[in-house]
Backbone bond lengths (Angstrom), bond angles and torsions (degrees), N, CA, C in turn:
res aa  C-N    CA-C-N  psi(-1)  N-CA   C-N-CA  omega(-1)  CA-C   N-CA-C  phi
1 X - - - 1.447 - - 1.523 110.70 -
2 X 1.334 116.55 -43.39 1.464 120.33 -179.34 1.523 110.77 -65.81
3 X 1.317 117.18 -35.51 1.466 120.54 178.87 1.529 111.10 -67.24
4 X 1.327 116.98 -38.20 1.468 120.79 178.15 1.522 109.91 -66.84
5 X 1.344 117.01 -43.19 1.459 121.15 178.55 1.523 110.92 -62.82
6 X 1.319 116.88 -42.77 1.459 120.88 178.75 1.526 111.45 -62.26
7 X 1.320 116.70 -43.17 1.468 120.54 178.69 1.530 110.93 -65.91
8 X 1.330 117.17 -41.12 1.463 121.23 177.76 1.531 110.78 -63.22
9 X 1.321 116.24 -41.20 1.464 120.60 177.82 1.523 111.00 -62.70
10 X 1.310 117.54 -41.77 1.469 120.82 178.07 1.526 112.06 -63.85
11 X 1.332 116.94 -36.97 1.460 120.77 -179.24 1.526 110.61 -72.71
12 X 1.326 117.67 -40.71 1.462 121.61 -176.05 1.527 113.73 -84.45
13 X 1.328 117.58 -20.52 1.461 122.02 -175.49 1.525 112.29 -57.19
14 X 1.299 118.58 -47.39 1.468 121.50 -175.65 1.531 112.57 -67.34
15 X 1.335 120.63 -50.80 1.471 117.58 179.56 1.527 113.63 -65.98
16 X 1.319 117.84 -37.77 1.467 120.07 179.75 1.526 110.16 -67.46
17 X 1.328 117.00 -46.27 1.468 120.31 178.47 1.522 110.89 -63.30
18 X 1.315 117.35 -38.62 1.467 120.78 179.01 1.519 111.57 -65.28
19 X 1.318 116.68 -41.10 1.469 121.19 178.93 1.530 110.33 -60.53
20 X 1.330 116.30 -51.01 1.461 119.64 -178.51 1.527 111.80 -70.48
21 X 1.322 118.11 -30.94 1.464 120.73 176.28 1.523 110.55 -65.11
22 X 1.316 117.38 -39.77 1.460 120.63 177.66 1.514 111.88 -63.57
23 X 1.332 116.59 -42.10 1.465 120.35 177.37 1.519 110.36 -64.38
24 X 1.315 116.38 -49.32 1.464 121.28 -178.92 1.517 111.37 -60.82
25 X 1.308 116.48 -42.77 1.461 120.71 -177.65 1.525 112.07 -67.05
26 X 1.315 117.16 -36.54 1.465 118.76 -178.69 1.520 112.07 -74.87
27 X 1.324 118.19 -24.02 1.461 120.84 -178.63 1.520 111.94 -93.21
28 X 1.320 117.50 -51.30 1.466 119.70 -171.79 1.519 113.95 -131.46
29 X 1.308 118.88 -6.70 1.458 120.62 -173.84 1.518 109.66 84.56
30 X 1.310 116.64 171.95 1.456 120.98 178.96 1.513 114.58 88.84
31 X 1.323 117.87 12.17 1.452 120.57 179.17 1.516 113.37 -63.13
32 X 1.321 116.37 -24.24 1.470 119.94 179.07 1.521 112.44 -65.14
33 X 1.337 117.19 -22.26 1.457 119.28 176.74 1.525 111.00 -63.58
34 X 1.322 117.07 -23.54 1.465 121.03 177.69 1.522 112.37 -98.55
35 X 1.336 116.09 -44.98 1.463 119.01 -171.99 1.528 113.50 -77.70
36 X 1.323 118.43 -35.21 1.470 119.06 -177.44 1.526 112.63 -65.21
37 X 1.352 120.26 -47.22 1.470 117.81 175.74 1.529 112.97 -59.78
38 X 1.339 116.42 -35.47 1.464 119.20 178.39 1.525 110.38 -66.07
39 X 1.328 116.62 -42.12 1.465 119.66 177.59 1.523 111.38 -66.50
40 X 1.317 116.97 -39.55 1.467 119.60 178.00 1.516 111.00 -63.46
41 X 1.328 116.01 -40.26 1.464 119.57 178.80 1.520 110.92 -65.63
42 X 1.318 116.34 -46.36 1.468 120.11 179.84 1.518 111.04 -69.81
43 X 1.317 115.81 -38.33 1.463 120.05 -179.40 1.509 112.67 -67.53
44 X 1.338 116.76 -36.96 1.459 119.55 178.69 1.518 110.55 -62.77
45 X 1.325 116.22 -38.31 1.465 120.30 179.09 1.520 110.76 -69.53
46 X 1.331 117.04 -31.83 1.466 121.11 -177.82 1.529 112.77 -93.64
47 X 1.331 116.51 -5.05 1.458 119.91 179.60 1.517 114.14 86.35
48 X 1.333 117.96 17.20 1.454 122.28 178.48 1.518 108.18 -90.27
49 X 1.320 117.34 136.50 1.450 121.59 -177.07 1.512 113.49 -77.62
50 X 1.341 115.00 169.13 1.460 122.01 -178.01 1.525 111.89 -66.10
51 X 1.322 117.50 -36.65 1.470 120.81 179.92 1.528 109.79 -65.42
52 X 1.316 116.80 -43.51 1.467 121.10 177.90 1.522 110.73 -64.55
53 X 1.337 116.83 -39.63 1.465 120.26 178.30 1.529 110.71 -62.86
54 X 1.335 117.83 -41.32 1.466 121.03 178.99 1.527 110.82 -66.01
55 X 1.309 117.24 -43.16 1.469 120.06 178.51 1.526 110.54 -63.41
56 X 1.319 117.42 -41.49 1.464 121.60 177.21 1.520 110.42 -63.05
57 X 1.322 116.66 -41.27 1.458 121.75 178.94 1.526 111.01 -60.83
58 X 1.306 117.34 -44.42 1.466 121.35 -179.54 1.523 111.01 -63.80
59 X 1.311 116.43 -45.68 1.471 120.50 -179.86 1.527 110.63 -66.33
60 X 1.323 117.01 -39.01 1.469 120.46 -177.41 1.528 112.40 -68.08
61 X 1.317 118.19 -34.77 1.461 120.84 -177.39 1.522 113.42 -88.51
62 X 1.318 118.07 -10.55 1.462 121.26 -177.35 1.531 113.20 -61.05
63 X 1.330 120.89 -42.38 1.473 119.52 178.42 1.530 113.03 -59.98
64 X 1.318 117.75 -35.60 1.457 120.59 177.08 1.518 111.89 -65.19
65 X 1.333 116.22 -38.18 1.461 119.71 177.38 1.523 110.79 -66.21
66 X 1.304 116.26 -40.41 1.464 120.00 178.94 1.526 110.76 -65.62
67 X 1.320 117.16 -42.45 1.471 119.24 179.36 1.524 111.14 -66.51
68 X 1.337 117.96 -35.29 1.465 120.55 175.85 1.522 110.76 -65.40
69 X 1.327 116.99 -38.43 1.458 121.16 177.35 1.529 110.56 -61.01
70 X 1.309 116.43 -43.19 1.458 120.53 178.80 1.534 110.23 -68.51
71 X 1.325 117.43 -42.87 1.466 121.21 -177.07 1.526 112.38 -66.28
72 X 1.328 117.19 -35.00 1.465 121.01 -176.40 1.535 112.53 -102.24
73 X 1.319 117.49 20.18 1.464 120.14 -175.22 1.526 112.43 -61.97
74 X 1.324 118.43 -33.58 1.468 120.57 179.32 1.526 110.80 -67.14
75 X 1.326 116.53 -41.44 1.458 120.03 178.81 1.527 110.86 -68.53
76 X 1.323 117.10 -35.01 1.460 120.50 -179.75 1.524 111.73 -68.71
77 X 1.314 117.34 -28.53 1.466 120.26 178.85 1.521 111.80 -63.01
78 X 1.331 118.06 -27.36 1.465 121.61 179.20 1.526 111.60 -61.40
79 X 1.334 116.53 -29.47 1.458 120.15 -177.40 1.524 112.23 -84.87
80 X 1.313 116.49 -22.99 1.462 121.27 176.43 1.523 112.72 56.40
81 X 1.317 114.43 -132.00 1.464 121.01 -175.42 1.520 113.23 -73.45
82 X 1.335 118.39 -6.96 1.471 120.22 176.59 1.525 111.14 -63.56
83 X 1.328 117.09 -22.26 1.463 121.12 -178.99 1.528 113.09 -81.40
84 X 1.317 117.81 -14.24 1.464 120.37 -177.39 1.531 112.32 -59.83
85 X 1.344 119.88 -50.83 1.474 118.27 178.25 1.524 112.77 -59.88
86 X 1.327 116.21 -37.18 1.464 119.80 178.13 1.527 110.87 -65.01
87 X 1.315 116.59 -41.58 1.460 120.81 178.19 1.519 112.37 -64.20
88 X 1.335 116.33 -42.26 1.462 120.41 178.69 1.535 110.24 -65.40
89 X 1.340 116.23 -45.16 1.473 119.93 178.84 1.526 110.95 -62.23
90 X 1.319 117.80 -39.46 1.460 121.21 178.68 1.522 111.18 -65.55
91 X 1.318 116.33 -42.88 1.463 120.26 178.84 1.518 112.41 -63.99
92 X 1.334 116.68 -45.87 1.472 120.63 179.14 1.525 110.12 -65.04
93 X 1.339 116.76 -42.99 1.465 120.46 178.20 1.517 112.51 -62.68
94 X 1.325 116.13 -39.19 1.464 120.19 177.30 1.519 112.32 -65.34
95 X 1.325 116.00 -41.39 1.469 119.97 178.06 1.525 111.26 -63.87
96 X 1.321 116.76 -46.66 1.476 120.64 179.67 1.528 109.94 -64.09
97 X 1.342 116.64 -43.69 1.464 119.99 179.43 1.520 112.64 -62.90
98 X 1.326 116.82 -41.80 1.465 120.16 177.35 1.519 112.17 -64.74
99 X 1.323 115.91 -41.23 1.466 120.82 179.19 1.529 110.00 -63.21
100 X 1.347 116.62 -45.08 1.465 119.99 178.84 1.525 111.91 -66.32
101 X 1.330 116.66 -38.64 1.460 120.30 179.91 1.523 111.23 -60.67
102 X 1.335 116.56 -41.91 1.460 119.91 -179.35 1.526 112.75 -69.94
103 X 1.316 117.73 -19.09 1.457 121.35 179.57 1.523 113.34 -102.65
104 X 1.321 117.08 2.27 1.460 122.48 179.15 1.522 108.19 -102.98
105 X 1.286 116.40 131.75 1.459 120.14 177.86 1.519 111.64 -72.85
106 X 1.321 115.89 164.73 1.463 121.03 -179.00 1.520 112.19 -59.64
107 X 1.319 116.19 -42.69 1.472 119.41 -177.19 1.518 111.02 -64.88
108 X 1.336 117.26 -47.11 1.456 120.45 -178.89 1.528 110.98 -66.05
109 X 1.342 116.77 -40.83 1.454 119.59 179.98 1.517 110.74 -62.54
110 X 1.324 117.25 -41.13 1.466 120.37 179.12 1.521 111.10 -65.24
111 X 1.336 117.76 -30.62 1.461 120.99 178.37 1.528 112.30 -74.41
112 X 1.315 117.86 -36.75 1.460 119.67 -178.39 1.533 112.73 -89.89
113 X 1.314 117.22 -10.02 1.466 120.95 -176.97 1.530 113.33 -57.27
114 X 1.341 120.72 -44.85 1.478 118.31 177.98 1.529 112.39 -58.45
115 X 1.325 117.51 -35.30 1.471 120.51 179.90 1.517 111.00 -73.04
116 X 1.320 116.73 -35.10 1.465 119.73 175.31 1.524 110.73 -66.28
117 X 1.335 116.54 -40.15 1.462 120.46 177.23 1.527 111.37 -66.38
118 X 1.340 117.12 -37.08 1.460 120.02 176.52 1.524 110.17 -63.95
119 X 1.326 116.92 -44.79 1.461 121.14 177.73 1.534 110.14 -59.87
120 X 1.328 117.12 -42.55 1.465 120.68 178.97 1.526 110.85 -64.64
121 X 1.334 117.31 -39.94 1.465 120.40 178.98 1.529 110.64 -65.13
122 X 1.330 117.17 -40.41 1.470 120.81 177.80 1.523 110.22 -64.73
123 X 1.323 116.49 -44.73 1.461 119.78 179.29 1.526 110.61 -63.78
124 X 1.321 117.11 -37.73 1.456 120.81 177.68 1.524 110.39 -63.59
125 X 1.334 116.84 -44.24 1.464 120.74 179.73 1.531 111.37 -64.82
126 X 1.324 116.48 -38.44 1.469 120.38 179.74 1.517 112.83 -75.49
127 X 1.315 117.13 -18.27 1.464 119.32 -177.33 1.523 112.18 -66.22
128 X 1.330 117.67 -26.91 1.460 119.62 179.34 1.527 111.88 -65.93
129 X 1.339 119.31 -51.34 1.470 117.58 177.41 1.532 112.14 -65.86
130 X 1.320 117.33 -35.59 1.462 119.18 178.88 1.517 110.80 -64.96
131 X 1.327 116.64 -41.15 1.463 120.42 -179.94 1.523 111.05 -66.70
132 X 1.335 117.11 -31.47 1.462 119.81 179.00 1.524 110.64 -62.81
133 X 1.328 116.83 -34.11 1.458 119.92 178.05 1.517 112.67 -74.09
134 X 1.308 117.45 -21.49 1.465 122.48 -177.83 1.514 112.07 -94.38
135 X 1.328 116.88 -21.43 1.466 122.46 -174.32 1.522 110.89 -67.99
136 X 1.326 116.93 130.27 1.459 118.70 175.09 1.528 109.52 -69.28
137 X 1.327 116.79 135.80 1.457 119.97 -178.99 1.520 109.99 -125.83
138 X 1.322 115.87 146.55 1.460 118.86 177.10 1.533 110.51 -64.23
139 X 1.289 116.74 157.31 1.466 121.25 -178.68 1.525 110.05 -58.41
140 X 1.327 115.19 130.99 1.455 120.88 176.34 1.510 114.96 88.55
141 X 1.330 118.87 -12.20 1.464 119.16 -179.76 1.518 109.93 -93.21
142 X 1.301 115.29 158.59 1.457 121.48 -178.22 1.520 108.07 -114.55
143 X 1.343 116.87 131.54 1.463 119.65 175.03 1.515 108.24 -86.29
144 X 1.316 115.90 142.58 1.460 120.13 -178.18 1.511 110.08 -108.41
145 X 1.315 116.68 142.09 1.465 118.95 178.15 1.518 111.13 -69.80
146 X 1.335 115.21 171.61 1.460 121.09 -177.67 1.509 112.70 -60.76
147 X 1.286 116.13 152.93 1.456 121.47 -176.25 1.521 110.46 -80.23
148 X 1.316 114.57 159.78 1.460 118.76 177.44 1.518 110.51 -67.82
149 X 1.341 118.23 -25.98 1.459 120.00 178.30 1.526 110.72 -65.15
150 X 1.336 117.69 -33.38 1.461 120.03 176.77 1.525 110.48 -66.49
151 X 1.309 116.52 -37.81 1.475 119.70 177.98 1.527 110.70 -66.85
152 X 1.331 116.41 -42.76 1.456 119.81 177.96 1.518 110.85 -65.05
153 X 1.334 116.84 -37.71 1.453 120.50 179.15 1.527 110.17 -61.94
154 X 1.340 117.90 -46.23 1.461 119.89 -177.98 1.525 110.83 -67.12
155 X 1.326 117.64 -37.48 1.467 119.60 177.22 1.528 110.91 -65.75
156 X 1.325 116.77 -39.90 1.468 119.02 179.15 1.526 111.26 -69.04
157 X 1.338 117.28 -33.63 1.463 120.09 176.54 1.525 110.01 -64.16
158 X 1.342 116.98 -40.22 1.463 120.26 177.97 1.524 109.74 -62.55
159 X 1.310 116.52 -48.89 1.460 119.83 -178.21 1.525 111.11 -62.31
160 X 1.311 116.98 -41.33 1.461 120.89 179.49 1.515 111.57 -64.54
161 X 1.336 116.68 -44.32 1.464 118.90 -177.62 1.522 111.07 -68.79
162 X 1.325 117.60 -37.23 1.468 119.83 178.43 1.522 109.92 -66.63
163 X 1.331 117.06 -45.65 1.453 120.14 179.85 1.522 111.27 -65.46
164 X 1.326 118.37 -38.32 1.456 120.86 179.08 1.521 110.60 -64.48
165 X 1.331 116.85 -40.90 1.466 120.45 179.33 1.526 109.88 -66.03
166 X 1.335 117.59 -37.87 1.465 120.21 178.83 1.525 111.30 -71.44
167 X 1.343 116.91 -35.07 1.452 121.66 -177.79 1.507 111.64 -62.18
168 X 1.324 115.96 -44.23 1.465 119.97 -175.22 1.493 109.71 -80.89
């Protein structure tokens, strides 16, 4: 019975994680915390390396990011040119990250992946207070920084994704 449950979990893990990663990524970002461990688990069973799993993860989640950009275009217009430095930094960071990923072996990437996920979780948690400073506010109102629950959520996502990747 346990073997059947384990096999069923392995089969369902990737589509379920991918579904929720797409939803999470289109709303708030961070879908890779769900989809990458699922791809690593499935890829390890199929003999696919960590670098290939990361590249597949990036390509798979890109349509969701594009659809979120289109869906939230009215809200993004409020920020205007304030988004330009963020866009440039994201583009440069993506180029450097892709270049490094292609030059990192599977073994080394799998070793540094928990630290990259921790860095991403910290950046995600810090993005709430940073965004509060960037958010346009009506006259007389005060913007509030991100809640501690958001920080705990991102830390728990990191721990869950690291443990899930180690489990499989």
